[in-house]
C-alpha positions in Angstrom: 13.6 18.2 13.0 15.6 18.1 9.8 17.1 21.6 9.2 18.3 22.5 5.6 21.8 23.8 5.1 20.5 26.6 2.9 23.2 28.8 1.2 23.8 30.6 -2.0 27.1 29.5 -3.5 29.4 32.6 -3.8 31.7 30.8 -6.2 28.8 30.2 -8.6 26.7 33.2 -9.2 24.2 31.2 -11.1 23.1 29.3 -7.8 20.3 31.0 -5.9 19.6 28.4 -3.3 21.1 25.1 -2.3 19.6 22.8 0.5 21.1 19.5 1.4 18.6 17.4 3.3 17.9 14.0 4.8 14.3 13.2 4.0 12.4 10.1 5.3 11.2 8.3 2.2 8.0 6.7 3.7 6.5 4.2 1.2 9.7 4.7 -1.0 8.5 8.2 -1.9 9.2 11.8 -0.9 7.3 14.9 -1.9 8.5 18.5 -2.6 5.5 20.8 -2.6 4.5 24.5 -2.2 3.2 25.2 1.2 -0.1 26.2 -0.2 -0.5 23.5 -2.8 -3.5 21.2 -2.4 -1.9 17.7 -2.5 -3.4 14.3 -3.1 -0.8 11.6 -3.0 -3.4 8.9 -3.5 -4.6 9.8 -6.9 -4.3 7.0 -9.4 -2.4 9.0 -12.0 0.1 10.2 -9.4 0.9 6.7 -8.2 1.1 5.4 -11.8 3.6 8.1 -12.7 5.7 7.3 -9.5 5.8 3.6 -10.6 6.5 4.2 -14.2 8.7 7.3 -14.3 9.9 7.5 -10.6 8.5 11.1 -10.6 5.0 12.5 -10.4 4.0 16.0 -10.9 0.9 18.1 -10.1 0.3 21.8 -9.7 2.6 22.8 -6.9 4.0 19.4 -6.1 6.6 16.8 -7.2 6.8 13.2 -6.0 10.1 11.3 -6.2 10.2 7.5 -6.0 13.3 6.4 -3.9 15.2 3.0 -3.8 14.9 2.8 0.0 12.1 3.5 2.6 14.5 5.3 5.0 16.2 8.7 5.3 17.7 9.5 2.0 19.8 12.4 0.8 18.0 15.0 -1.3 19.6 18.1 -2.6 17.4 20.9 -3.8 19.1 23.6 -5.9 17.7 26.6 -7.6 19.7 28.2 -10.5 19.0 31.5 -12.2 18.7 29.9 -15.6 18.7 26.5 -17.3 22.0 24.8 -16.8 24.0 24.2 -20.0 24.9 20.6 -20.8 23.4 18.6 -18.0 25.7 15.5 -17.7 23.3 12.6 -17.9 26.0 10.0 -17.7 26.6 10.8 -14.0 23.0 9.8 -13.2 21.0 6.6 -13.3 17.6 8.2 -14.0 16.6 11.8 -15.0 13.2 13.3 -15.4 12.2 16.8 -16.5 9.0 18.4 -15.2 7.8 21.6 -13.6 6.8 23.2 -10.3 4.8 26.3 -9.4 5.5 27.7 -5.9 3.4 30.9 -5.3 4.5 31.1 -1.7 8.3 30.3 -2.2 8.1 27.8 0.7 8.8 24.3 -0.5 7.9 21.6 2.0 9.7 18.2 1.8 8.0 15.4 3.5 7.3 11.7 3.4 4.5 10.1 1.2 1.6 10.1 1.8 1.6 11.9 5.1 2.5 15.3 3.9 2.6 17.0 7.3 4.8 14.3 9.0 7.9 16.1 10.1 8.3 18.4 7.1 11.3 20.5 6.3 10.8 23.9 4.6 13.2 25.3 1.9 12.7 29.0 0.9 13.0 29.7 -2.8 11.9 32.7 -4.9 8.2 32.3 -5.6 7.3 31.5 -9.2 7.1 29.0 -12.0 10.1 26.6 -12.5 11.3 24.0 -14.8 12.6 21.1 -12.8 14.9 18.1 -13.2 14.9 15.2 -10.8 18.1 13.2 -10.8 18.5 9.7 -9.2 22.0 8.2 -8.6 23.3 5.1 -6.9 20.2 3.1 -7.6 22.2 -0.1 -8.1 24.0 0.1 -4.7 21.2 -1.3 -2.6 21.9 -4.0 0.1 20.1 -7.4 0.0 17.5 -6.2 2.5 17.0 -2.9 0.6 17.7 -0.7 3.5 21.3 0.4 2.9 22.8 1.9 -0.2 24.5 5.0 -1.7 21.4 6.3 -3.6 20.9 10.0 -3.6 18.5 12.4 -5.2 18.9 15.9 -6.8 16.1 18.4 -7.6 17.3 21.2 -9.8 15.0 24.1 -10.4 15.3 27.3 -12.6 12.8 30.0 -13.4 10.8 29.1 -16.6 7.5 27.8 -17.7 6.8 24.4 -16.1 7.4 21.6 -18.6 5.5 18.5 -19.2 7.0 15.5 -17.4 9.4 13.5 -19.6 12.1 11.0 -18.9 15.5 12.1 -20.2 17.4 9.0 -19.0 15.6 5.8 -17.8 16.9 3.4 -15.2 16.2 -0.1 -16.6 15.1 -1.7 -13.4 12.1 -0.9 -11.0 12.7 0.7 -7.7 10.6 1.3 -4.6 8.2 -0.9 -2.9 
């Protein structure tokens, strides 16, 4: 079972939680959801958002389209406040959205089988603004199974925001 390396960063008092994971991206998608969130990964608006924006959000859940249908690196980080000056140039694609987690237990799992080998990351319960970052999208092998893609979910306490793309990757990804 995938075990997160969860640790606050003592050098950065702003960081509350950091978990570095390898998550299986079944159907080129991973989900991060509150343990109590009702989740329907088959709803048409959810799938359309994943295809269009590489991120879908519904109450208590975020879906992330990946470039490969294998284990991919996902870092989940919680900060005490919105980071100043997010460096968009480092990333291929960045989307802002929101997440509500009443239990404080975030489950990461493949799509669409939400209970297939989930990993749990514990965060303070509450409402969060979120940014989903994609990097290394142009590094895929010819068969689409190898690459240096990585994914970073940054959360901070705030009112969840409507989903909007801050930086768009110009090519499609996923299956």
